[in-house]
Every structure is written in C-alpha cells, then in structure tokens.
N, C-alpha and C positions, 0 to 999 in steps of 0.2 A: 116236760114242758116247764114245770116250776124250777127245776134245776137250771135250765138254760136261762130263765129270767133272773134267777139268783146270781148266776155267774156274770150276767150282763150288768147287773146292778153293782155287785161287789167284785171288783177285779181281783184276780188271784194274787198278784204281787206287783209291786211297783219296783222295777229294776232300774238301777242307775247305769246308764250306758256311758262308757268312757271312750273317747275318740282315739284311734290309733295315730301315733305320732311317727313311729319308725318301725320298720320290720327288718330284723337282722337274721338272715337265713329264714328259719321258721319261727323265730321268736318275736313276739309283738312287744313293743314298748309303748305305753299309753301316755297321753298328755299329762295325766295325773302323776305318773312316774317322773316325767321330765320336770314338772314344776317342783316336785318333792326333791329331786336331785339339785335343782338350782337353790332351793331353800337350805338344804343341808350343807352344801358347799359354802354358801354365804355365811351360815352360822359358824361352821368349823374354821373358816378363814377370817372371821370377824370383819367381813366385808359388807358393804351396804347391799340390801336385798334388791335384786333387779329381776323382774319377770317379763321384760320386754322381749320381742321376737329374737333379738340377737342373743340375749342371755339364755332363752329357752333352747335356741339352736346349739349353743355351746354346751349346755347341759345334756342335750340329746347326743352330741358327739362323744361326750364322756361316757354316757350310758352304752353307746355302741362299742367303744373300746372295752368297757367293763364286761359286756356280754361276750365279746370275743375271748377275753381272758377266762371268764367263767366256763365257756365251752371247752377251752384247753384244760382247765383245772379238772373238769369232769373226767377227762381222758386219763390224766395222771393221778397219782395218789399224793396230793399236796396236803400238808398238815393244816388243820383248821385251828383258829385261836380258841383258847379256853375261856370260860366265863370270867375267871379270875384275871386273865390278861385284858379282857375288854373292860372289866371294872377298873383296873389300874389305869388304862388309857383315859377313861372317863373321869376318874379322880384327878389325874394330872391336868386334863383339859379344864376342869372346874377350878383347880388351884391356880393355874396360870392366867386364866381370863376373868374369873368371877370371884371376887373376894367374899361375897355372901351368897347364900342359897337364894335369897330374894332376887339378886341381880341375875343369877343363872335362870331362875324361873321366868323372870321378865324377858330375858333374851329368847328363851324358848317360845314364849307368846309372840314376841315381836317378829320372829322369823317364821312362825306358824309350823313349828316342828315339835315332836314329842321326844321324851328321853328314850323311849324304845327305838324310835327312828334313828336317833343319834347313836345308840348302842349298835344297831344294825350296820350303820355306815362305818363306825369304827371297826367293827368286826370285818367288814369288807376290806377296809384299808389294810388291816393287818394281814388278811389272807392274800391280798394282792402283793404286798411287800414280800411275803414269804415265797409266793409264786415267782416273782421277779428274781429274788435272790437265788432260788434253787435253779430256775430255768436258764438264767442268763449270766450269773456270776461264775467266773472261772474258779475251778478248784485250786486252792492254794495250800499245798501241804506245808508242814512245819517249816518256818523260814528263819534264817539267822539275821534278818534285817534288823536295824535299830528301829525304835519306835517311830522316829521321824521318817525314816524311809518307808516304813510300813504304812504310816498315815498318808504319805504322798502317793504311794501305790494304791491304797484304798480309795483315795479321792479320784485318781485316774481311772481305776476300775469302775467306780460309780458312774463316771462319764461314759465308759465303754458299755456298761450295763444299760444305761439310758438309751444309748445309740442302738444297741441290740434290740431292746424292747421296742423302740420306735420303728426300726426296720421290720421286726416281726409283725407289729400291728399293721404297718403299711401293706406287707405281703398278705397277711391274713384278711385284711379288708378287701384287697383286690380279688381274693379267692372266694369271698362271701358276698352274696347278694344283699345289699343294704339299700333300703328304700325309705327316704324321708318323705312324709306326706306333707305337701306344701301348706295345706290348711291349718296345720298344727303350729305353724311358725309365723302367722300373720298377726 
C-alpha cells in the first residue's frame, strides 16, 4: 500500500512526447525533426529563419526525400564520409561565412542549432552527394576530350543526374506510403 502511495505522489518519469509530422513507410518523422531541418537549412543557406507552416512543410518534404535516399543507401554499400571530411566542410563553411568565432557562435544561437547538428547535417549532405554520384552518374572511362569539352559534358551530366534523381524520387515516393499529419503544419 505504501508503495502505491509513493508511486502516486512521485511519478516515475516525465516523458516529453513529440508529435508525429510525417510517416514515410514505417519511419516516423517528428515535428521536432521538421523544425530542426528548417533551422539547419536556413543556417547553412544563410537565409532568414522561417518556421511558419509553409516552411515546416517544405522542411518535411526534404526529410521525406532524405528518408527515401537513406532507405536506398541501406540497401547498397555507399561510402560514408570520414570525420576529417566533415571537419574540412565545417572549417570551409566557417571561413566563407563567419570571419570570427564569435560571429559563428552568434549565428548558431540565432538559428537555434548546435555545432553537432551542423556536423550531422554536413555529413548527411556529403553522403547524399556520394549516393547521387554513384547511383546516377554515368561511368565515363578515360576520355580524350579537352578540358573545355569535359567541363561542358560534366555540366550537362550534372543536369542529367539531377533529372535522374528527381525521376527516381518521384517513382520511389509513388511506391512508398507517405502520410503528412495535417496538425503538424498548421
């Protein structure tokens, strides 16, 4: 009896519940993940932070695409970035956008993100680029083209790769049950 009274007086734990925003197949994306995606993208693009319903919906759409790519990456053996590569990307980002560490730290605070979250997002971007290059770029064996011809071909191939990726995402989305929860975007 005393135990029951003690449990009633002192709750075992206070769990924070996060609302489901999107379900991609069997994977849940929470509202917190959607907001974090919006914050990270704004930070990395140097854009104003917007968390209105349209911005959250756009972030959720990106997360759906990312989840579809992650699912495909699990099937194949796609190379993951190393810590050194991620460090290099972060150093380059800081050098290009923030002349001082104080400005960088202030931007992290302004956008409500952490350096670990930035590192994770940069790692994802590098992984996604590698996936796209391997999955959709045509194999081009040694070529005798001049540098100018090669650059033009590379630019054209980049457009082809983007079109192939877009087509693949459209097809994969059509084959995957994706549910957006309306309450998460109001």
